[in-house]
Every structure is written in C-alpha cells, then in structure tokens.
PDB file of N, H, CA, C and O in Angstrom:
ATOM      1  N   UNK A   1       0.848  -1.180   0.000  1.00  0.00           N
ATOM      2  CA  UNK A   1       0.000   0.000   0.000  1.00  0.00           C
ATOM      3  C   UNK A   1       0.894   1.243   0.000  1.00  0.00           C
ATOM      4  O   UNK A   1       1.720   1.429   0.893  1.00  0.00           O
ATOM      5  N   UNK A   2       0.716   2.068  -0.992  1.00  0.00           N
ATOM      6  H   UNK A   2       0.044   1.917  -1.717  1.00  0.00           H
ATOM      7  CA  UNK A   2       1.567   3.251  -1.188  1.00  0.00           C
ATOM      8  C   UNK A   2       1.439   4.255  -0.046  1.00  0.00           C
ATOM      9  O   UNK A   2       2.430   4.850   0.377  1.00  0.00           O
ATOM     10  N   UNK A   3       0.217   4.441   0.452  1.00  0.00           N
ATOM     11  H   UNK A   3      -0.588   3.958   0.108  1.00  0.00           H
ATOM     12  CA  UNK A   3      -0.006   5.411   1.526  1.00  0.00           C
ATOM     13  C   UNK A   3       0.758   5.023   2.790  1.00  0.00           C
ATOM     14  O   UNK A   3       1.348   5.877   3.452  1.00  0.00           O
ATOM     15  N   UNK A   4       0.743   3.738   3.119  1.00  0.00           N
ATOM     16  H   UNK A   4       0.264   3.044   2.581  1.00  0.00           H
ATOM     17  CA  UNK A   4       1.480   3.276   4.305  1.00  0.00           C
ATOM     18  C   UNK A   4       2.975   3.476   4.126  1.00  0.00           C
ATOM     19  O   UNK A   4       3.674   3.852   5.066  1.00  0.00           O
ATOM     20  N   UNK A   5       3.452   3.230   2.945  1.00  0.00           N
ATOM     21  H   UNK A   5       2.883   2.924   2.181  1.00  0.00           H
ATOM     22  CA  UNK A   5       4.874   3.418   2.661  1.00  0.00           C
ATOM     23  C   UNK A   5       5.269   4.891   2.817  1.00  0.00           C
ATOM     24  O   UNK A   5       6.319   5.202   3.379  1.00  0.00           O
ATOM     25  N   UNK A   6       4.429   5.782   2.321  1.00  0.00           N
ATOM     26  H   UNK A   6       3.576   5.529   1.864  1.00  0.00           H
ATOM     27  CA  UNK A   6       4.699   7.221   2.453  1.00  0.00           C
ATOM     28  C   UNK A   6       4.718   7.648   3.914  1.00  0.00           C
ATOM     29  O   UNK A   6       5.603   8.390   4.339  1.00  0.00           O
ATOM     30  N   UNK A   7       3.747   7.179   4.673  1.00  0.00           N
ATOM     31  H   UNK A   7       3.029   6.576   4.327  1.00  0.00           H
ATOM     32  CA  UNK A   7       3.691   7.536   6.092  1.00  0.00           C
ATOM     33  C   UNK A   7       4.894   6.957   6.821  1.00  0.00           C
ATOM     34  O   UNK A   7       5.484   7.616   7.678  1.00  0.00           O
ATOM     35  N   UNK A   8       5.252   5.741   6.486  1.00  0.00           N
ATOM     36  H   UNK A   8       4.772   5.206   5.790  1.00  0.00           H
ATOM     37  CA  UNK A   8       6.410   5.108   7.118  1.00  0.00           C
ATOM     38  C   UNK A   8       7.684   5.904   6.831  1.00  0.00           C
ATOM     39  O   UNK A   8       8.529   6.062   7.712  1.00  0.00           O
ATOM     40  N   UNK A   9       7.819   6.394   5.627  1.00  0.00           N
ATOM     41  H   UNK A   9       7.133   6.266   4.911  1.00  0.00           H
ATOM     42  CA  UNK A   9       8.977   7.231   5.278  1.00  0.00           C
ATOM     43  C   UNK A   9       8.981   8.526   6.077  1.00  0.00           C
ATOM     44  O   UNK A   9      10.027   8.969   6.552  1.00  0.00           O
ATOM     45  N   UNK A  10       7.804   9.131   6.224  1.00  0.00           N
ATOM     46  H   UNK A  10       6.954   8.771   5.838  1.00  0.00           H
ATOM     47  CA  UNK A  10       7.696  10.355   7.028  1.00  0.00           C
ATOM     48  C   UNK A  10       8.081  10.087   8.478  1.00  0.00           C
ATOM     49  O   UNK A  10       8.782  10.884   9.101  1.00  0.00           O
ATOM     50  N   UNK A  11       7.620   8.967   9.006  1.00  0.00           N
ATOM     51  H   UNK A  11       7.050   8.319   8.500  1.00  0.00           H
ATOM     52  CA  UNK A  11       7.934   8.608  10.398  1.00  0.00           C
ATOM     53  C   UNK A  11       9.439   8.486  10.576  1.00  0.00           C
ATOM     54  O   UNK A  11      10.004   9.037  11.521  1.00  0.00           O
ATOM     55  N   UNK A  12      10.077   7.774   9.682  1.00  0.00           N
ATOM     56  H   UNK A  12       9.618   7.327   8.915  1.00  0.00           H
ATOM     57  CA  UNK A  12      11.528   7.598   9.786  1.00  0.00           C
ATOM     58  C   UNK A  12      12.276   8.925   9.665  1.00  0.00           C
ATOM     59  O   UNK A  12      13.246   9.166  10.383  1.00  0.00           O
ATOM     60  N   UNK A  13      11.824   9.771   8.766  1.00  0.00           N
ATOM     61  H   UNK A  13      11.036   9.576   8.183  1.00  0.00           H
ATOM     62  CA  UNK A  13      12.455  11.076   8.589  1.00  0.00           C
ATOM     63  C   UNK A  13      12.283  11.937   9.847  1.00  0.00           C
ATOM     64  O   UNK A  13      13.231  12.576  10.303  1.00  0.00           O
ATOM     65  N   UNK A  14      11.076  11.947  10.395  1.00  0.00           N
ATOM     66  H   UNK A  14      10.306  11.428  10.024  1.00  0.00           H
ATOM     67  CA  UNK A  14      10.805  12.755  11.586  1.00  0.00           C
ATOM     68  C   UNK A  14      11.540  12.220  12.811  1.00  0.00           C
ATOM     69  O   UNK A  14      11.997  13.000  13.647  1.00  0.00           O
ATOM     70  N   UNK A  15      11.656  10.916  12.926  1.00  0.00           N
ATOM     71  H   UNK A  15      11.284  10.283  12.247  1.00  0.00           H
ATOM     72  CA  UNK A  15      12.415  10.329  14.041  1.00  0.00           C
ATOM     73  C   UNK A  15      13.873  10.758  13.979  1.00  0.00           C
ATOM     74  O   UNK A  15      14.472  11.125  14.990  1.00  0.00           O
ATOM     75  N   UNK A  16      14.430  10.704  12.784  1.00  0.00           N
ATOM     76  H   UNK A  16      13.944  10.406  11.962  1.00  0.00           H
ATOM     77  CA  UNK A  16      15.826  11.120  12.600  1.00  0.00           C
ATOM     78  C   UNK A  16      15.990  12.596  12.953  1.00  0.00           C
ATOM     79  O   UNK A  16      16.931  12.975  13.650  1.00  0.00           O
ATOM     80  N   UNK A  17      15.076  13.415  12.471  1.00  0.00           N
ATOM     81  H   UNK A  17      14.312  13.107  11.905  1.00  0.00           H
ATOM     82  CA  UNK A  17      15.120  14.846  12.768  1.00  0.00           C
ATOM     83  C   UNK A  17      15.017  15.086  14.272  1.00  0.00           C
ATOM     84  O   UNK A  17      15.750  15.909  14.821  1.00  0.00           O
ATOM     85  N   UNK A  18      14.125  14.383  14.926  1.00  0.00           N
ATOM     86  H   UNK A  18      13.529  13.715  14.479  1.00  0.00           H
ATOM     87  CA  UNK A  18      13.955  14.536  16.371  1.00  0.00           C
ATOM     88  C   UNK A  18      15.220  14.113  17.116  1.00  0.00           C
ATOM     89  O   UNK A  18      15.655  14.801  18.040  1.00  0.00           O
ATOM     90  N   UNK A  19      15.803  13.002  16.727  1.00  0.00           N
ATOM     91  H   UNK A  19      15.450  12.443  15.976  1.00  0.00           H
ATOM     92  CA  UNK A  19      17.046  12.554  17.366  1.00  0.00           C
ATOM     93  C   UNK A  19      18.159  13.581  17.184  1.00  0.00           C
ATOM     94  O   UNK A  19      18.890  13.888  18.125  1.00  0.00           O
ATOM     95  N   UNK A  20      18.281  14.101  15.985  1.00  0.00           N
ATOM     96  H   UNK A  20      17.687  13.851  15.220  1.00  0.00           H
ATOM     97  CA  UNK A  20      19.313  15.111  15.717  1.00  0.00           C
ATOM     98  C   UNK A  20      19.087  16.374  16.551  1.00  0.00           C
ATOM     99  O   UNK A  20      20.028  16.944  17.102  1.00  0.00           O
ATOM    100  N   UNK A  21      17.842  16.794  16.632  1.00  0.00           N
ATOM    101  H   UNK A  21      17.077  16.330  16.184  1.00  0.00           H
ATOM    102  CA  UNK A  21      17.522  17.985  17.425  1.00  0.00           C
ATOM    103  C   UNK A  21      17.826  17.778  18.905  1.00  0.00           C
ATOM    104  O   UNK A  21      18.376  18.660  19.564  1.00  0.00           O
ATOM    105  N   UNK A  22      17.470  16.625  19.412  1.00  0.00           N
ATOM    106  H   UNK A  22      17.023  15.908  18.877  1.00  0.00           H
ATOM    107  CA  UNK A  22      17.743  16.327  20.826  1.00  0.00           C
ATOM    108  C   UNK A  22      19.242  16.343  21.079  1.00  0.00           C
ATOM    109  O   UNK A  22      19.696  16.882  22.088  1.00  0.00           O
ATOM    110  N   UNK A  23      20.005  15.762  20.178  1.00  0.00           N
ATOM    111  H   UNK A  23      19.636  15.325  19.358  1.00  0.00           H
ATOM    112  CA  UNK A  23      21.465  15.776  20.329  1.00  0.00           C
ATOM    113  C   UNK A  23      22.025  17.192  20.254  1.00  0.00           C
ATOM    114  O   UNK A  23      22.960  17.543  20.974  1.00  0.00           O
ATOM    115  N   UNK A  24      21.448  17.987  19.385  1.00  0.00           N
ATOM    116  H   UNK A  24      20.689  17.702  18.800  1.00  0.00           H
ATOM    117  CA  UNK A  24      21.923  19.363  19.204  1.00  0.00           C
ATOM    118  C   UNK A  24      21.521  20.260  20.376  1.00  0.00           C
ATOM    119  O   UNK A  24      22.341  21.025  20.883  1.00  0.00           O
ATOM    120  N   UNK A  25      20.289  20.168  20.795  1.00  0.00           N
ATOM    121  H   UNK A  25      19.623  19.546  20.384  1.00  0.00           H
ATOM    122  CA  UNK A  25      19.757  21.082  21.814  1.00  0.00           C
ATOM    123  C   UNK A  25      20.031  20.609  23.238  1.00  0.00           C
ATOM    124  O   UNK A  25      20.155  21.427  24.150  1.00  0.00           O
ATOM    125  N   UNK A  26      20.123  19.316  23.430  1.00  0.00           N
ATOM    126  H   UNK A  26      20.022  18.652  22.690  1.00  0.00           H
ATOM    127  CA  UNK A  26      20.364  18.726  24.761  1.00  0.00           C
ATOM    128  C   UNK A  26      19.304  19.129  25.784  1.00  0.00           C
ATOM    129  O   UNK A  26      19.558  19.112  26.988  1.00  0.00           O
ATOM    130  N   UNK A  27      18.136  19.486  25.308  1.00  0.00           N
ATOM    131  H   UNK A  27      17.930  19.500  24.329  1.00  0.00           H
ATOM    132  CA  UNK A  27      17.061  19.879  26.212  1.00  0.00           C
ATOM    133  C   UNK A  27      15.732  19.433  25.603  1.00  0.00           C
ATOM    134  O   UNK A  27      15.317  19.935  24.558  1.00  0.00           O
ATOM    135  N   UNK A  28      15.080  18.495  26.261  1.00  0.00           N
ATOM    136  H   UNK A  28      15.417  18.087  27.109  1.00  0.00           H
ATOM    137  CA  UNK A  28      13.823  17.976  25.730  1.00  0.00           C
ATOM    138  C   UNK A  28      12.689  18.995  25.774  1.00  0.00           C
ATOM    139  O   UNK A  28      11.653  18.806  25.136  1.00  0.00           O
ATOM    140  N   UNK A  29      12.885  20.062  26.516  1.00  0.00           N
ATOM    141  H   UNK A  29      13.726  20.216  27.034  1.00  0.00           H
ATOM    142  CA  UNK A  29      11.859  21.099  26.616  1.00  0.00           C
ATOM    143  C   UNK A  29      12.090  22.264  25.660  1.00  0.00           C
ATOM    144  O   UNK A  29      11.361  23.255  25.692  1.00  0.00           O
ATOM    145  N   UNK A  30      13.091  22.142  24.826  1.00  0.00           N
ATOM    146  H   UNK A  30      13.683  21.337  24.800  1.00  0.00           H
ATOM    147  CA  UNK A  30      13.341  23.169  23.821  1.00  0.00           C
ATOM    148  C   UNK A  30      12.124  23.234  22.881  1.00  0.00           C
ATOM    149  O   UNK A  30      11.604  22.194  22.477  1.00  0.00           O
ATOM    150  N   UNK A  31      11.676  24.428  22.535  1.00  0.00           N
ATOM    151  H   UNK A  31      12.098  25.273  22.863  1.00  0.00           H
ATOM    152  CA  UNK A  31      10.490  24.559  21.673  1.00  0.00           C
ATOM    153  C   UNK A  31      10.602  23.824  20.332  1.00  0.00           C
ATOM    154  O   UNK A  31       9.609  23.289  19.839  1.00  0.00           O
ATOM    155  N   UNK A  32      11.782  23.794  19.746  1.00  0.00           N
ATOM    156  H   UNK A  32      12.589  24.228  20.146  1.00  0.00           H
ATOM    157  CA  UNK A  32      11.968  23.079  18.476  1.00  0.00           C
ATOM    158  C   UNK A  32      11.787  21.573  18.660  1.00  0.00           C
ATOM    159  O   UNK A  32      11.178  20.905  17.824  1.00  0.00           O
ATOM    160  N   UNK A  33      12.315  21.054  19.749  1.00  0.00           N
ATOM    161  H   UNK A  33      12.810  21.596  20.428  1.00  0.00           H
ATOM    162  CA  UNK A  33      12.186  19.623  20.045  1.00  0.00           C
ATOM    163  C   UNK A  33      10.714  19.278  20.271  1.00  0.00           C
ATOM    164  O   UNK A  33      10.219  18.271  19.766  1.00  0.00           O
ATOM    165  N   UNK A  34      10.039  20.106  21.019  1.00  0.00           N
ATOM    166  H   UNK A  34      10.441  20.924  21.430  1.00  0.00           H
ATOM    167  CA  UNK A  34       8.618  19.871  21.304  1.00  0.00           C
ATOM    168  C   UNK A  34       7.801  19.905  20.013  1.00  0.00           C
ATOM    169  O   UNK A  34       6.928  19.061  19.810  1.00  0.00           O
ATOM    170  N   UNK A  35       8.076  20.858  19.159  1.00  0.00           N
ATOM    171  H   UNK A  35       8.785  21.543  19.324  1.00  0.00           H
ATOM    172  CA  UNK A  35       7.345  20.983  17.901  1.00  0.00           C
ATOM    173  C   UNK A  35       7.515  19.739  17.023  1.00  0.00           C
ATOM    174  O   UNK A  35       6.536  19.191  16.517  1.00  0.00           O
ATOM    175  N   UNK A  36       8.744  19.306  16.851  1.00  0.00           N
ATOM    176  H   UNK A  36       9.540  19.751  17.262  1.00  0.00           H
ATOM    177  CA  UNK A  36       9.008  18.134  16.011  1.00  0.00           C
ATOM    178  C   UNK A  36       8.403  16.884  16.650  1.00  0.00           C
ATOM    179  O   UNK A  36       7.880  16.017  15.950  1.00  0.00           O
ATOM    180  N   UNK A  37       8.474  16.794  17.954  1.00  0.00           N
ATOM    181  H   UNK A  37       8.899  17.499  18.523  1.00  0.00           H
ATOM    182  CA  UNK A  37       7.873  15.662  18.658  1.00  0.00           C
ATOM    183  C   UNK A  37       6.358  15.622  18.435  1.00  0.00           C
ATOM    184  O   UNK A  37       5.789  14.551  18.224  1.00  0.00           O
ATOM    185  N   UNK A  38       5.723  16.760  18.481  1.00  0.00           N
ATOM    186  H   UNK A  38       6.186  17.630  18.652  1.00  0.00           H
ATOM    187  CA  UNK A  38       4.278  16.831  18.249  1.00  0.00           C
ATOM    188  C   UNK A  38       3.935  16.470  16.805  1.00  0.00           C
ATOM    189  O   UNK A  38       2.932  15.804  16.548  1.00  0.00           O
ATOM    190  N   UNK A  39       4.754  16.901  15.887  1.00  0.00           N
ATOM    191  H   UNK A  39       5.569  17.442  16.096  1.00  0.00           H
ATOM    192  CA  UNK A  39       4.534  16.552  14.481  1.00  0.00           C
ATOM    193  C   UNK A  39       4.679  15.044  14.277  1.00  0.00           C
ATOM    194  O   UNK A  39       3.902  14.428  13.547  1.00  0.00           O
ATOM    195  N   UNK A  40       5.676  14.465  14.924  1.00  0.00           N
ATOM    196  H   UNK A  40       6.307  14.965  15.516  1.00  0.00           H
ATOM    197  CA  UNK A  40       5.854  13.019  14.842  1.00  0.00           C
ATOM    198  C   UNK A  40       4.653  12.302  15.452  1.00  0.00           C
ATOM    199  O   UNK A  40       4.187  11.304  14.902  1.00  0.00           O
ATOM    200  N   UNK A  41       4.155  12.789  16.563  1.00  0.00           N
ATOM    201  H   UNK A  41       4.534  13.599  17.010  1.00  0.00           H
ATOM    202  CA  UNK A  41       2.953  12.208  17.179  1.00  0.00           C
ATOM    203  C   UNK A  41       1.782  12.202  16.200  1.00  0.00           C
ATOM    204  O   UNK A  41       1.062  11.209  16.099  1.00  0.00           O
ATOM    205  N   UNK A  42       1.593  13.289  15.491  1.00  0.00           N
ATOM    206  H   UNK A  42       2.178  14.096  15.573  1.00  0.00           H
ATOM    207  CA  UNK A  42       0.495  13.383  14.526  1.00  0.00           C
ATOM    208  C   UNK A  42       0.649  12.351  13.411  1.00  0.00           C
ATOM    209  O   UNK A  42      -0.321  11.713  13.004  1.00  0.00           O
ATOM    210  N   UNK A  43       1.858  12.199  12.931  1.00  0.00           N
ATOM    211  H   UNK A  43       2.646  12.718  13.262  1.00  0.00           H
ATOM    212  CA  UNK A  43       2.108  11.233  11.859  1.00  0.00           C
ATOM    213  C   UNK A  43       1.900   9.810  12.376  1.00  0.00           C
ATOM    214  O   UNK A  43       1.339   8.969  11.672  1.00  0.00           O
ATOM    215  N   UNK A  44       2.347   9.540  13.598  1.00  0.00           N
ATOM    216  H   UNK A  44       2.803  10.223  14.170  1.00  0.00           H
ATOM    217  CA  UNK A  44       2.139   8.215  14.186  1.00  0.00           C
ATOM    218  C   UNK A  44       0.650   7.930  14.382  1.00  0.00           C
ATOM    219  O   UNK A  44       0.201   6.805  14.166  1.00  0.00           O
ATOM    220  N   UNK A  45      -0.104   8.927  14.783  1.00  0.00           N
ATOM    221  H   UNK A  45       0.261   9.841  14.958  1.00  0.00           H
ATOM    222  CA  UNK A  45      -1.552   8.759  14.919  1.00  0.00           C
ATOM    223  C   UNK A  45      -2.192   8.455  13.567  1.00  0.00           C
ATOM    224  O   UNK A  45      -3.077   7.605  13.466  1.00  0.00           O
ATOM    225  N   UNK A  46      -1.746   9.141  12.554  1.00  0.00           N
ATOM    226  H   UNK A  46      -1.027   9.832  12.636  1.00  0.00           H
ATOM    227  CA  UNK A  46      -2.238   8.902  11.197  1.00  0.00           C
ATOM    228  C   UNK A  46      -1.931   7.461  10.767  1.00  0.00           C
ATOM    229  O   UNK A  46      -2.778   6.784  10.186  1.00  0.00           O
ATOM    230  N   UNK A  47      -0.728   7.013  11.055  1.00  0.00           N
ATOM    231  H   UNK A  47      -0.039   7.563  11.527  1.00  0.00           H
ATOM    232  CA  UNK A  47      -0.323   5.644  10.734  1.00  0.00           C
ATOM    233  C   UNK A  47      -1.205   4.630  11.464  1.00  0.00           C
ATOM    234  O   UNK A  47      -1.651   3.649  10.869  1.00  0.00           O
ATOM    235  N   UNK A  48      -1.454   4.869  12.746  1.00  0.00           N
ATOM    236  H   UNK A  48      -1.091   5.666  13.229  1.00  0.00           H
ATOM    237  CA  UNK A  48      -2.292   3.955  13.527  1.00  0.00           C
ATOM    238  C   UNK A  48      -3.720   3.903  12.989  1.00  0.00           C
ATOM    239  O   UNK A  48      -4.329   2.833  12.967  1.00  0.00           O
ATOM    240  N   UNK A  49      -4.254   5.021  12.561  1.00  0.00           N
ATOM    241  H   UNK A  49      -3.759   5.890  12.579  1.00  0.00           H
ATOM    242  CA  UNK A  49      -5.595   5.042  11.967  1.00  0.00           C
ATOM    243  C   UNK A  49      -5.618   4.221  10.685  1.00  0.00           C
ATOM    244  O   UNK A  49      -6.564   3.475  10.430  1.00  0.00           O
ATOM    245  N   UNK A  50      -4.585   4.364   9.895  1.00  0.00           N
ATOM    246  H   UNK A  50      -3.818   4.970  10.102  1.00  0.00           H
ATOM    247  CA  UNK A  50      -4.502   3.619   8.646  1.00  0.00           C
ATOM    248  C   UNK A  50      -4.409   2.121   8.919  1.00  0.00           C
ATOM    249  O   UNK A  50      -5.053   1.323   8.238  1.00  0.00           O
ATOM    250  N   UNK A  51      -3.619   1.745   9.899  1.00  0.00           N
ATOM    251  H   UNK A  51      -3.096   2.393  10.452  1.00  0.00           H
ATOM    252  CA  UNK A  51      -3.480   0.334  10.273  1.00  0.00           C
ATOM    253  C   UNK A  51      -4.833  -0.220  10.725  1.00  0.00           C
ATOM    254  O   UNK A  51      -5.202  -1.339  10.366  1.00  0.00           O
ATOM    255  N   UNK A  52      -5.558   0.557  11.501  1.00  0.00           N
ATOM    256  H   UNK A  52      -5.259   1.465  11.792  1.00  0.00           H
ATOM    257  CA  UNK A  52      -6.874   0.128  11.989  1.00  0.00           C
ATOM    258  C   UNK A  52      -7.831  -0.128  10.830  1.00  0.00           C
ATOM    259  O   UNK A  52      -8.596  -1.092  10.857  1.00  0.00           O
ATOM    260  N   UNK A  53      -7.793   0.724   9.823  1.00  0.00           N
ATOM    261  H   UNK A  53      -7.172   1.508   9.801  1.00  0.00           H
ATOM    262  CA  UNK A  53      -8.655   0.545   8.657  1.00  0.00           C
ATOM    263  C   UNK A  53      -8.294  -0.730   7.897  1.00  0.00           C
ATOM    264  O   UNK A  53      -9.176  -1.450   7.426  1.00  0.00           O
ATOM    265  N   UNK A  54      -7.014  -1.001   7.782  1.00  0.00           N
ATOM    266  H   UNK A  54      -6.298  -0.417   8.164  1.00  0.00           H
ATOM    267  CA  UNK A  54      -6.543  -2.170   7.039  1.00  0.00           C
ATOM    268  C   UNK A  54      -6.931  -3.459   7.765  1.00  0.00           C
ATOM    269  O   UNK A  54      -7.269  -4.455   7.125  1.00  0.00           O
ATOM    270  N   UNK A  55      -6.881  -3.440   9.089  1.00  0.00           N
ATOM    271  H   UNK A  55      -6.606  -2.631   9.608  1.00  0.00           H
ATOM    272  CA  UNK A  55      -7.179  -4.635   9.878  1.00  0.00           C
ATOM    273  C   UNK A  55      -8.662  -4.972   9.892  1.00  0.00           C
ATOM    274  O   UNK A  55      -9.023  -6.106  10.208  1.00  0.00           O
ATOM    275  N   UNK A  56      -9.527  -4.028   9.561  1.00  0.00           N
ATOM    276  H   UNK A  56      -9.233  -3.107   9.304  1.00  0.00           H
ATOM    277  CA  UNK A  56     -10.985  -4.271   9.597  1.00  0.00           C
ATOM    278  C   UNK A  56     -11.462  -5.034   8.405  1.00  0.00           C
ATOM    279  O   UNK A  56     -12.654  -5.315   8.289  1.00  0.00           O
TER     280      UNK A  56
END
C-alpha cells in the first residue's frame, strides 16, 4: 500500500530529525524539540488510523 509506505517514510524522517535535534539542543523542553515531537505524534496517529482501517 503506497499510503502506508509514504507515512512510514515520514515517520523515519521525523524520528531522525527529532534525534538530531535532541542531540543538538540537549534539552527535551526546547520549543523546536517539542514541535518536532508533536509533528511526529500526529504522523504516528495517522499511521495507527490507517493500520486500523486495514485490519478491519
């Protein structure tokens, strides 16, 4: 499924970005870290919704 592949790619990209930001900022409460973390949460939620639809 192409949509799942796209979301999976976004997840991997956002995880990498979040890891890099955490290493750079060294503060989990930095606004940039929080923003990217929230964006990753949204993408993960989207992925979970898609998985739920596929399993039905």
